[in-house]
Each structure stands twice: as structure tokens, then as C-alpha cells.
BAZATI-923006 format. One record per residue: residue in three letters; y, x, z of N, C-alpha, C in turn. Coordinates in steps of 0.001 Angstrom, whole numbers, plus 500000, padded with zeros to 6 digits. Each point is the difference from the previous one (the first is absolute). Last residue first. Example, Ala and Ser with C-alpha at 12.3 -4.5 7.8 and 13.67 -1.06 7.14 Angstrom:
2
ser497750512850507080501190500820500060501090499230500730 ala494280500290499930501190499110500000501200500900500000 
***
This chain:
83
lys391469078976945685501411500395500077500704499130501003 pro494632501767498219500872499067500719501424500554500085 asn495702500917496929501291500641500246500944499044500727 leu495506498741498908499837501449500010501282500738500368 leu497350494877500658501279500683499828499820501506500153 pro495760497147498488500852500131501180501224500844499685 glu497442496995496402500101501385500421500895500077501221 gly496617495821497926501305500646499952499914501450500413 gly496540496406499948500165500684498725501352500675499854 leu497938497668503873500675499086499071500268500633498640 gln498081502505503554499075498892499725500589499020498991 leu502730503515501608498973500497499078499005498899499629 ile503200498983503235500673500207498722498998500478498957 arg498483499641504403500183498683499389500669500125498634 asp499502503934502585498694499488499570500139498661499285 ala503834501830502000499621500771498813498655499519499453 leu501449498132504060500825499537498876499628500736498715 met497931501392503969499534498659499642500778499457498800 gly501369504108501861498716500117499318499453498664499544 ala503876500074502640500290500535498668498712500138499191 his499599498778504507500557498896499211500277500451498560 arg498680503275503057498865499118499683500470498829499142 leu503282502840501679499244500682498954498784499174499576 glu502547498470503631500759499855498755499274500665498834 asp498151500487504336499912498605499543500711499813498664 thr500406504172502108498632499808499508499803498581499464 ala504050501014502151499924500674498705498623499799499365 his500630498435504383500712499159499033499939500614498603 gln498206502544503468499186498794499798500648499076498969 ile502400503787501368498872500384499133499095498801499730 leu503535499410503051500506500148498634498894500384499026 glu498949499735504626500338498680499461500459500097498550 thr499193504024502338498747499256499828500255498644499352 ile503742502558501229499301500591498851498711499236499713 val502344498834503858500695499527498804499329500542498745 ala498464501511504165499659498585499826500631499440498726 asp501106504435501217498582499890499630499572498557499752 lys504523500933501542499710500468498645498548499773499586 asn503087498967503994498804499235499599499536500375498598 ile503847502124501877499009500042501072498701499281499635 gly503055501987495986500212499259501229498815500036500930 lys500756500147494299500243500859501161500090499110501236 val498289500010494293500303499325501262500155501010501137 ile498759500702495190501294500426500532500355499388501358 lys495863499187497364500222501450499930501267500427500745 ala498764495409499457499059500645500930500194501510500022 gly502457497470496898500462499711501354499123500673501040 ile498722500094495512501047500972500266500588499792501398 trp496698496928498620499446501349500031501065501033500351 tyr501271495464499326499240500162501248499492501438500137 gln502187498976495996500937499887501117499286500164501345 tyr497415499896496000500780501227500123500935499950501202 tyr497535496107498961499108501088500432500810501267500249 ala502276496431498092499740499765501423499097501088500559 leu500773500074495404501221500337500717499802499831501505 trp496507498654497204500126501457499996501239500445500762 glu499372495398499399499003500532500927500076501526500071 asp502713497760496847500462499734501372499035500581501030 ala498777500182495458501108500929500263500522499824501423 leu496764496951498567499411501335500138501080501034500314 ala501342495632498926499434500047501352499381501372500274 lys501512499209495698501156500053500899499529500087501448 asn496712499381496773500527501360499942501250500158500856 leu498097495713499540499125500860500800500482501446499996 val502230496927497236500273499698501410499153500890500916 glu499174500321495397501352500493500297500359499776501469 ile495995498188498379499887501454500124501361500607500324 leu499898495424499066499337500268501277499886501502500237 glu501608498561495853500998499751501044499417500297501378 asn497073500250496395500979501082499909501097499847501056 val496720496617499496499471501178500685501001501155499951 asn500620494649499963500331501104499111499632501287500727 ile497362495338500930501199500757500346500255501059498939 gly496103496750500725501215499397499481501283500717500413 val494845500198500753500994500178501056501339499411499569 ile496530500023496853499639499121501109501065500071501100 glu500356502936496324500301498622499597499721499024501139 lys498848504510500595501455499866499966500410498584499630 gly495434501101499839500476499972501383501499499814500069 ile498049500635495813499680498662500514500480499861501436 thr500460504247497973500874499008499371499754498612500548 gly498664503996503289499800499688498600500920498905499496 met500569503845503962499813498567499833499913499731498510 
***
């Protein structure tokens, strides 16, 4: 986003990037939790649960990609070392 665009929007882009990076970290954590859950699930309905968890993991990964793209569009750097 260019300087004029930032002025028109009237927001602090650095603060927005910080919030987006927090959301990015949350999406990665959610992705990991669904993904690892699909690896360790047990029980009679295991196959159905795995399918559902993988779908959720895929959605979370897509969300993370969207956030990273937006951060880059705003001239920021996506979170490299989440803690």
C-alpha cells in the first residue's frame, strides 16, 4: 500500500501489521493442532475424524496464507519466529 493509500485509509499500518501477525500466529497454531490431531486420533470413527481434521487444517493454512499475503501487501514482514 502506497503512502497516499495509507493516508486515505487513515490507519496506523504498523499497528495493523502487528495485529495481522498475531492472527497469523493463531492460524499457524490452529493448523498445527488440527494436523497433529489427525495424526494421533484413535477409535472406531477414526477415518471420518481424520478427514474432518484435515479439512479444518487445510482451511487454517489457507487463512494463514491470506494473512501473510495481506501483510506483504501492506509492506510488512510476516511473522518469522512465532512464540
